[in-house]
N, C-alpha and C positions, 0 to 999 in steps of 0.2 A: 497686524490688524489693518483692515482697509480704512480709507478715509471716511467712507460713509458710516462704518461701524463706530469709529472714533467720534464722529459728529453726533451720532445717535446717543452714545453713552455720555458725551459731554453735556448735551441738552438735558438728558434724563437726570444726570447728577446735579446740574444747575437748578433744574426745576424742583427736584427733591429737596435740595438744600434750602431753596427759597421757601418752599412749603413748610419745612420743619422750623425754619426761623420764624415764619409767620405764626405758626402754631404756638411757639414759645412766647413770642412778643404779645400775642393776643390773650394769653392766659389759658389756652385750651389744654395745656399740659398739666394744669393744676386741677386735680379731681374735685377739690372742695369748691372751686369756682364753678365747675361744670355742674356738679350736683346742686349748687345754689341756684343755677339757672334753670335746672329741670324741676326744682322743688317749688312749683308755683303756688301750692296751697298752704305753705307754712307761715306766711307772713314775713318771711326773710328772703323773698325772691330777689335774685341778682340779675337784672335785665341786661347787663353790660354785653353779654355775648350776642345779643341781637345785632349789635353793631358789627361784630365779627361776621355773622351770617350775611348782613347787608353788604359788607365789603366784599365778601366772597362772591355774591351774586353780581355785583357791579363789575368785578374782574372777569367773571365767567361769561357774561353775556357777549362781549365783543369776540371772545374766543369761539363760542358756539356759532355766532353769526358768520364769522370767518370760515369756520369748518364747513358750514353749509354751502359756501360759495366755491370751495376747493374741490377738485376732483379726487385728490389724494393728499395725504400729509407730505410735508417737505422731505422727511427722512424715512418714509415707508411707502410701500406699494398700495396700501389701502387703509381706511379707517377701521379700527377694531372696536365696533360698537356691539352692545348686547343684541342678540338675534331673537331671544325668547321673550315674548311680551306677555306670556301667560301668568295670571295670578292664581297660583295653586297652593295646596297645603304646604309644600316645601318652602315656598317663598314666604308665606305667612308665618310659619314656624321659625324660619331663619330670622325674619324681621323681629319677631317677638323675643327670640334669644338675644339678638343684638341689642334691642332696646332695654331689656332687663339688665343685661351686662353693663350697658352704658350708664343706666340709672343707678345701679348698685356700686359700681367701681369708679364712675366718673371719667372713664376712658373709652374712646373708640380707637380703632387700629392706628390711625395716623398719629394722634397725640401720644398714644402709648409708646410707639416706636421712637418718637422724638424724646420722650421722657426717660428712655433707657439710659441716656447719657448721664442722668442724675445718679444712677446706681442705687436708687432706693429699693430696698428689698420687696416692697409691695408692688412696685412698678415691674420689677423683674419677674415676680410671681405671676402678675397679670399677663405679661407678654408670653411667658412660658405656657400658661393655660390657653391663651389665645392661639398660639402656634400649635399646641397639641390638638385643639379643636379643629383647626384647619387641616392638619394632617389626618386626623380621624375622618373628617368629612371626605377628603380627597381619596384616601386609601380604602375606606370601608363603605361609607354611605353612598358615594358616587357609583362604586362598582355594583352595590346592591340595587340601586335605582336603575342602572343601565341593564342589569340582568333581568329585572322584573319588567322592563319595558317600555 
């Protein structure tokens, strides 16, 4: 393994571990807390995750500003940013599915993967369903979309 590859993997592992720890520390891996945050109309709204969001924005802003000044990342030849800016039916449908799943289960992908370490059957079921959906999308829907054009 080259030094550059080792450095890239080390940074990715460190960032992922820090992200997972932050999700656990903030309570984002607790579906009841997330659903409490999303349930604004019940009278039992839990606004504490607003501070998590605010903290994430505060941490992200310097990184975004720095990335705009760099010609390329330190450990890669270019930035890998989304190139498609179209708001189409697929984006809207995917966003709706994501939001419905998040609201029903109280998980989005990052916290769900972090919560796998708990071994709870519902977490494992959610991650299995999420991964199955990703595979179906990549193997079936993407090919169909590309074939149609």
